[in-house]
C-alpha positions, 0 to 999 in steps of 0.5 A: 639222088634221093633225099636222105630224110625220106629214105630214113623216114621210110626205113623207120616205118619198115623197121617199126613194121618188122618190130610189130610183126615179130612182137605180134607173132611171138604172142600168137605162137604156141611154141616157147622157142619160136616165141623167144626167137620172135621176141629177140628179133622184135627187139633187134628191129626196135633197136634199128628203129631207134637208131634210125630215129636218131639218124633222122634227127641228125639229118634234120640238123638237130643235136644228137649225142654221138653215142646215139649214132653208133650202129646197133649190134645185130646178133640175130644169127648168133642168137638163133644158133644159140637157141637151136643148140640149147633148146633143140629148136628143130624138134619143137618147131615140128609141133606146130609146123604149118602156122610156123611155116607160114610165119617163117615164110612171111618173115623171110619175105619181109626181111628180103624186102627190107634188104632190097630197100636198103641195098637200092637206097645205098645206090641212090645217095651221095652221102658216103656215111649214109651209104655205108649205114644203108649197106650195113642194114642191107647186110643185116637184113640179108642175114635175117632173110637167110636165117628164115629161109633156111629154117623155112626150107628145113621145116618144109622138108620135115613136114613133107616127109612126115608119115601120116599113117594109113 
């Protein structure tokens, strides 16, 4: 079985990478709706990082306030659906299709990788509490991956069906 401290430490690095990826791409995007989605996901990944930091402290035997060990709420899918409804995200994404397609694809692959990591690590720990936490994280990352895959596929279809004239 794997060392929980090593599992959590690597997970922290992954979540920090995700946070920075979304934050950087929010700043680069020309599209306000895309920026908003990436800013929100950046905050979600940061909350995952902060939670894991507290969890790591617990596993190192340090005192941690119980409220800091409450799993963070992950509402990325709900947020994404609300943005689409309120701001017609689909039409706005067409304005900058290729750059956004590339970012959506990378986001999908990152989230898929995170999901696989958490799922794999959940199978390699004896600690029931940590196993449950890792399974929750795997489920969240799967939701994130599905969001990005669905949007990427939709955008790809729109892009391929654009009439370029001629």
